[in-house]
N, CA, C and O of each residue as an XYZ file, in Angstrom:
380
protein
N       4.147     13.876     -0.492
C       3.414     13.385     -1.244
C       4.264     12.041     -1.675
O       5.437     12.105     -2.045
N       3.556     10.882     -1.583
C       4.490      9.375     -2.164
C       3.542      9.021     -3.085
O       2.360      9.326     -2.934
N       4.018      8.304     -4.182
C       3.265      7.983     -5.267
C       4.092      6.613     -5.794
O       5.281      6.346     -5.617
N       3.029      5.811     -6.522
C       3.492      4.471     -6.971
C       2.402      4.542     -8.365
O       1.178      4.459     -8.258
N       3.118      4.706     -9.621
C       2.254      4.522    -11.072
C       2.305      3.117    -11.470
O       3.145      2.295    -11.104
N       1.390      2.943    -12.201
C       1.171      1.568    -12.876
C       2.501      1.259    -13.721
O       2.884      2.249    -14.343
N       3.178      0.278    -13.861
C       4.230      0.233    -14.615
C       4.002     -0.538    -15.944
O       4.864     -0.753    -16.796
N       2.897     -0.862    -15.977
C       2.406     -2.051    -17.251
C       1.565     -1.006    -18.401
O       0.610     -1.442    -19.043
N       1.946      0.078    -18.519
C       1.165      0.979    -19.482
C      -0.120      1.191    -19.130
O      -0.702      1.800    -20.028
N      -0.824      0.943    -18.187
C      -2.326      1.263    -17.711
C      -2.126      2.660    -17.094
O      -1.085      2.931    -16.494
N      -3.162      3.577    -17.250
C      -3.180      4.827    -16.311
C      -3.512      4.594    -15.015
O      -4.476      3.847    -14.848
N      -2.881      5.108    -13.892
C      -3.597      4.502    -12.469
C      -2.225      4.531    -11.874
O      -1.153      4.617    -12.472
N      -2.476      4.433    -10.442
C      -1.673      4.039     -9.425
C      -2.300      4.198     -8.007
O      -3.504      4.170     -7.752
N      -1.289      4.369     -7.143
C      -1.710      4.873     -5.635
C      -0.768      6.054     -5.030
O       0.460      6.142     -5.032
N      -1.751      6.924     -4.516
C      -1.145      8.224     -3.876
C      -1.008      8.477     -2.693
O      -1.959      7.799     -2.303
N      -0.540      8.965     -1.660
C      -0.346      9.043     -0.189
C       0.198     10.404     -0.040
O       1.365     10.746     -0.228
N      -0.887     11.204      0.354
C      -0.437     12.728      1.007
C      -0.358     12.600      2.746
O      -1.090     11.963      3.503
N       0.716     13.386      3.016
C       1.248     13.323      4.464
C       1.419     14.742      4.569
O       1.937     15.332      3.622
N       0.952     15.550      5.882
C       1.066     16.687      6.326
C       2.599     17.144      6.104
O       3.551     16.386      6.294
N       2.706     18.427      5.695
C       4.248     18.598      5.808
C       4.862     18.371      6.788
O       5.990     17.881      6.726
N       4.120     18.748      8.209
C       4.685     18.792      9.584
C       5.125     17.631     10.106
O       5.846     17.535     11.099
N       4.621     16.574      9.326
C       5.175     15.287     10.126
C       6.353     14.774      9.231
O       6.611     14.927      8.037
N       6.971     14.107     10.254
C       8.398     13.412      9.901
C       8.096     12.358      9.193
O       7.533     11.476      9.840
N       8.335     12.075      7.719
C       8.039     10.831      7.067
C       9.229     10.372      6.603
O      10.230     11.079      6.722
N       9.294      9.079      5.988
C      10.239      8.461      5.221
C       9.399      7.285      4.306
O       8.536      6.569      4.816
N       9.752      7.216      3.033
C       8.938      6.109      2.301
C       9.662      4.952      2.755
O      10.842      4.860      3.093
N       8.699      4.033      2.703
C       9.429      2.673      2.700
C       8.640      1.810      1.739
O       7.476      1.873      1.344
N      10.013      0.675      1.393
C       9.661     -0.319      0.445
C       9.637     -1.567      0.799
O      10.633     -1.938      1.419
N       8.710     -2.447      0.580
C       9.129     -3.933      1.303
C       9.091     -4.839      0.127
O       8.795     -4.294     -0.937
N       9.342     -6.169      0.105
C       9.938     -7.290     -0.829
C       8.699     -7.727     -1.222
O       8.942     -8.447     -2.191
N       7.611     -7.716     -1.058
C       6.439     -8.429     -1.628
C       6.291     -7.747     -3.072
O       6.807     -6.669     -3.367
N       5.509     -8.537     -3.931
C       5.578     -8.220     -5.224
C       4.156     -7.169     -5.480
O       4.175     -6.448     -6.477
N       3.175     -7.130     -4.720
C       2.024     -6.480     -4.788
C       2.168     -5.216     -5.690
O       2.837     -4.426     -5.023
N       1.921     -4.766     -6.645
C       2.540     -3.634     -7.341
C       1.504     -2.147     -6.674
O       2.060     -1.068     -6.469
N       0.395     -2.295     -6.482
C      -0.084     -1.075     -6.145
C      -0.217     -0.743     -4.761
O      -1.349     -0.815     -4.281
N       0.731     -0.393     -4.040
C       1.044      0.083     -2.683
C       1.899      1.196     -2.859
O       2.628      1.345     -3.839
N       1.780      2.199     -1.634
C       2.762      2.972     -1.154
C       2.835      2.981      0.300
O       1.835      2.678      0.950
N       3.908      3.294      0.859
C       3.956      2.989      2.144
C       4.948      4.387      2.869
O       5.809      4.923      2.170
N       4.779      4.696      3.821
C       5.430      5.768      4.673
C       5.687      5.415      6.079
O       4.944      4.560      6.561
N       6.495      5.858      6.731
C       6.703      5.659      7.967
C       6.688      6.864      8.753
O       7.461      7.751      8.393
N       5.821      7.107      9.946
C       5.686      8.519     10.538
C       6.092      7.917     11.964
O       5.806      6.798     12.390
N       6.778      8.859     12.563
C       7.073      8.691     13.998
C       5.947      9.522     14.813
O       5.669     10.713     14.670
N       5.301      8.471     15.813
C       4.141      9.095     16.394
C       4.815      9.575     18.042
O       5.936      9.378     18.511
N       3.685     10.222     18.590
C       4.169     10.751     20.139
C       5.180     10.070     20.851
O       6.173     10.629     21.315
N       4.852      8.489     20.967
C       5.175      7.675     21.883
C       7.085      7.498     21.365
O       7.813      6.803     22.075
N       7.506      8.023     20.435
C       8.612      7.725     19.864
C       8.471      6.592     18.717
O       9.274      6.564     17.785
N       7.636      5.856     18.803
C       7.524      4.509     17.918
C       7.142      4.906     16.545
O       6.680      6.038     16.401
N       7.280      4.078     15.442
C       7.079      4.293     14.156
C       5.483      3.798     13.733
O       4.992      2.731     14.103
N       4.892      4.664     13.002
C       3.662      3.924     12.478
C       3.948      3.882     10.809
O       4.477      4.779     10.153
N       3.547      2.845     10.411
C       3.614      2.485      8.837
C       2.161      3.297      8.534
O       1.277      3.598      9.336
N       2.242      3.533      7.117
C       0.921      4.558      6.816
C       0.956      3.810      5.144
O       1.845      4.122      4.352
N       0.082      3.008      4.857
C       0.101      2.532      3.335
C      -1.481      2.826      2.761
O      -2.464      3.134      3.436
N      -1.408      2.668      1.588
C      -2.537      2.981      0.413
C      -2.315      1.732     -0.356
O      -1.163      1.432     -0.670
N      -3.299      0.993     -0.681
C      -3.310     -0.055     -1.640
C      -4.459     -0.035     -2.756
O      -5.411      0.712     -2.529
N      -4.464     -0.671     -3.763
C      -5.283     -0.732     -4.586
C      -5.365     -2.144     -5.199
O      -4.558     -2.507     -6.054
N      -6.213     -2.819     -4.810
C      -6.738     -4.198     -5.746
C      -7.708     -3.822     -6.817
O      -8.828     -3.337     -6.658
N      -7.086     -4.128     -7.962
C      -7.976     -3.866     -9.124
C      -8.854     -5.086     -9.465
O      -8.335     -6.196     -9.589
N     -10.044     -4.913     -9.603
C     -10.711     -6.098     -9.990
C     -10.610     -6.628    -11.604
O     -10.906     -7.747    -12.025
N     -10.153     -5.589    -12.286
C      -9.624     -5.738    -13.819
C      -8.592     -6.948    -13.786
O      -7.466     -6.702    -13.354
N      -8.876     -8.162    -14.185
C      -7.617     -8.993    -14.261
C      -6.762     -8.643    -15.458
O      -5.609     -9.067    -15.529
N      -7.237     -7.962    -16.304
C      -6.245     -7.529    -17.446
C      -5.304     -6.568    -17.169
O      -4.430     -6.288    -17.989
N      -5.393     -6.025    -16.080
C      -4.617     -4.794    -15.911
C      -3.408     -5.175    -14.507
O      -2.320     -4.630    -14.317
N      -4.050     -6.257    -13.700
C      -3.352     -7.001    -12.417
C      -2.249     -7.794    -13.010
O      -2.022     -7.980    -14.205
N      -1.660     -8.192    -12.069
C      -0.474     -9.254    -12.191
C      -1.270    -10.474    -12.160
O      -2.410    -10.409    -11.701
N      -0.818    -11.556    -12.585
C      -1.648    -12.980    -12.727
C      -1.913    -13.440    -11.308
O      -2.926    -14.051    -10.969
N      -0.779    -13.046    -10.397
C      -0.782    -13.739     -9.068
C      -1.052    -12.665     -8.007
O      -0.502    -12.682     -6.906
N      -2.057    -11.595     -8.454
C      -2.374    -10.320     -7.815
C      -2.645    -10.744     -6.208
O      -2.120    -10.323     -5.178
N      -3.766    -11.833     -6.452
C      -4.502    -12.160     -4.957
C      -3.413    -12.592     -3.951
O      -3.343    -12.228     -2.777
N      -2.742    -13.262     -4.472
C      -1.374    -14.150     -3.962
C      -0.427    -13.033     -3.576
O      -0.035    -13.076     -2.410
N      -0.055    -12.198     -4.214
C       0.866    -11.121     -3.729
C       0.306    -10.008     -2.827
O       1.108     -9.219     -2.328
N      -1.155     -9.872     -2.554
C      -1.837     -9.016     -1.776
C      -1.774     -9.914     -0.598
O      -1.481     -9.193      0.356
N      -1.897    -11.030     -0.241
C      -1.600    -11.854      0.623
C      -0.488    -11.927      1.184
O      -0.504    -11.948      2.414
N       0.913    -11.992      0.434
C       2.079    -11.620      0.694
C       2.261    -10.746      1.623
O       2.561    -10.907      2.807
N       1.977     -9.399      0.759
C       1.947     -8.072      1.664
C       1.703     -8.057      3.067
O       2.382     -7.639      4.004
N       0.296     -8.747      2.995
C      -0.282     -8.812      4.390
C       0.464     -9.485      5.329
O       0.723     -8.941      6.403
N       0.908    -10.784      5.025
C       1.832    -11.610      5.734
C       3.164    -10.885      6.433
O       3.522    -10.890      7.611
N       3.773    -10.244      5.229
C       4.926     -9.535      5.424
C       4.701     -8.554      6.543
O       5.562     -8.437      7.415
N       3.265     -7.629      6.579
C       3.451     -6.951      7.588
C       2.754     -7.090      8.814
O       2.611     -6.138      9.581
N       2.255     -8.370      9.069
C       1.798     -8.947     10.129
C       2.725     -8.564     11.191
O       3.943     -8.649     11.040
N       2.048     -8.052     12.502
C       2.626     -7.539     13.561
C       3.467     -6.317     13.761
O       4.189     -6.038     14.718
N       3.217     -5.613     12.615
C       3.870     -4.178     12.583
C       2.877     -2.995     12.957
O       1.789     -2.956     12.384
N       3.195     -2.079     13.851
C       1.897     -1.067     13.755
C       1.561     -0.501     12.741
O       2.497      0.131     12.250
N       0.609     -0.434     12.175
C       0.186      0.196     10.968
C      -1.371      0.851     10.735
O      -2.357      0.714     11.459
N      -1.253      1.500      9.649
C      -2.709      2.087      9.338
C      -2.713      1.753      7.779
O      -1.881      2.290      7.048
N      -3.949      0.585      7.126
C      -3.784      0.742      5.701
C      -4.900      1.116      5.097
O      -5.940      0.562      5.453
N      -4.934      1.873      4.319
C      -6.186      2.415      3.469
C      -6.257      1.984      2.160
O      -5.181      1.734      1.617
N      -7.337      1.828      1.486
C      -7.492      1.857      0.078
C      -8.448      1.209     -0.349
O      -9.341      0.979      0.468
N      -8.587      0.763     -1.552
C      -9.541      0.017     -2.264
C      -9.413     -1.208     -2.580
O      -8.672     -1.284     -3.560
N      -9.901     -2.582     -2.109
C      -9.755     -3.956     -1.951
C     -10.518     -4.569     -3.078
O     -10.192     -5.606     -3.656
N     -11.514     -3.866     -3.324
C     -12.637     -4.330     -4.391
C     -13.286     -5.986     -3.922
O     -13.546     -6.803     -4.806
N     -13.461     -6.267     -2.642
C     -13.988     -7.068     -2.373
C     -15.552     -6.983     -1.819
O     -15.783     -6.907     -0.612
N     -16.556     -7.002     -2.774
C     -17.754     -6.284     -2.862
C     -18.417     -7.201     -1.449
O     -19.012     -6.580     -0.569
N     -18.248     -8.609     -1.367
C     -18.843     -9.463     -0.317
C     -18.570     -9.015      1.199
O     -19.357     -9.324      2.093
N     -17.324     -8.213      1.450
C     -16.969     -8.162      2.882
C     -17.575     -6.844      3.433
O     -17.541     -5.703      2.973
N     -18.130     -7.338      4.536
C     -18.752     -6.090      5.284
C     -17.566     -5.727      6.509
O     -17.746     -4.788      7.284
């Protein structure tokens, strides 16, 4: 189990469960998007796959001032890496 709790006093955060049989390591990135958790899993071909969970709150009183910018920074930092990204981005008009 990997988790990141909110640090601003509000309840919540993100949680990632990975099967015990899988060899995983938690990974931290330099970007400032707060509600994210990542781990690295070695897949069959010997390469690493990043698995992440993110939550973008629609409530601006809970999020950081530049939350959308930080989300874009996170995506830019991960560009080109093999990954599986899951979460709730709260973009209701995206299909």
